[in-house]
C-alpha positions, 0 to 999 in steps of 0.5 A: 464494924466499929472497933467498940463492938462487943461479942454479943453485938457481933453477927456474921455476914456470910456468902457461899458459892459452889462451882463445877469446874472447868474439867468436872461434868458434875459437882459432887461439893456442897456447903451450908451454913445457919444460925443456931437459934433456939428454940429453931424457928422457920425462919431461922437464917441459913444459906446453901444451894436451893436444889439438889442439882443447882450450883450459885452463891448466897448470902445471909447475915446470920444472927449470933445468938447464945447458941451461934452459927454453923458453916459447912463444906462438903467435897464428894467422891465415889462416882458422879452420883456417890459423891453428890449423895455423900457430900449432901447426906453428910451435911444434912445428917450433921445440921439435923443432929446439931438442931437436935442436940445442940439447940435442945437446951443446956449449957452453951460452952464452946468445949461442948460444941466441939463435942456435940460437933464430933458426935455429929460427924460420927453419926453422918458417917454411919448414915452415909455407910448405911445408905451405901450399904443398902444400895451396892452401886454406891458402896465405897462412897464418901465425902470430906466435911469440914465445920465451923461453929461460931460461938460468940467470940469463939470458932469451933472447928471439926473436920475430916479430910482435906476441905479446909478452914482458914482465918484471915487476920490483918495481912495474916492467912493461917490454915486452921484444918490439917489435911488428912492426906498421904502427901500431908503426912509425908510434908510433916515426916520431911519427905516431901516439900510442900511444893513437891505436894502440890503436884504429887500424884497422889496429893487426893489420897485421903486418909480418912473421908466419912462413910469410908474410914473405919475407926473414924477420928474427928480432930477438933480445934478452936480459936478466938473470933475478933472484929476484922477477922474473915474466916474462909472454909473451902474445898481443894478445888480451890486450896489444891490450886491457889497458894495462900498468898493469892488466896490472901491477895483476893481476900484483901483486896475484895471490896466485899464478901460477894466479890471475894467469894467469886474471885477465888472462884474465878482464880481457881478456874484461871488456874485450869479449875481441875475440880469442883470449888466451893467457898464459904467466906465469913466476917463478924460484923455488927448487929444486922439491924444497924449500918453496915459494917465498915469493911464489907457489905452484906446483901440479899440472897443472889437468885440464879447468879453463876 
């Protein structure tokens, strides 16, 4: 992207991948990204697995209009069926809520987007609970959910659980979200070191999850988005096995968004692949109709790639 591009000229190049990993038999992760055009149109840009059971990767250049774009990663739990259902219900519910209450009109400030994201998480939480209440065999199912709403030159984050959002600026990778886990509480209290937390048998113990937590609290934050930044959303199938140094090296050396996602998935699987792993990588770039950005390329949707 040219250095003199302004925020209203930016679009968002996005690539997403989900993979079962090397140990699990099913994939309970879900991802989605969409342009928040107003009014919505049938051909609005969006990415996500094309069926309920298919895994794969997809790419889009999402126009950053006045209502921005939304990226989502969810990691389900509660048995094979329950986890998959919970993660997809969460994403479907949030997308439907945001399309309904955000695209409907009114102001387009990042503070309001944060509020609407919180409201949509609460709505998804209730929807998962109601779904499970009507199906006793699914009771206890839940999911993490991390969302990034890109509005002009601001990113608004909301999350529940331990799926993460990172921002790479220059050569510095910053974790934006804070894991809502028991081990993170212990690290914050000085009881565990980060290294001990990574190998703790209780590292997957969540303090919050959509569908299971009474009195749900949805933290939100924001940061600015600059040309050259790279935004990463992932499930703990990636962050639980790769440290920040490895993630940074992959993002810096990958020639494009597709390669960044593929190399991150490969690295997680090479490290044992103990869990499902999902990655969305996004980067601001010039208008989609202009020449390809300097640093990374964006291609059309990959069909059937693993």
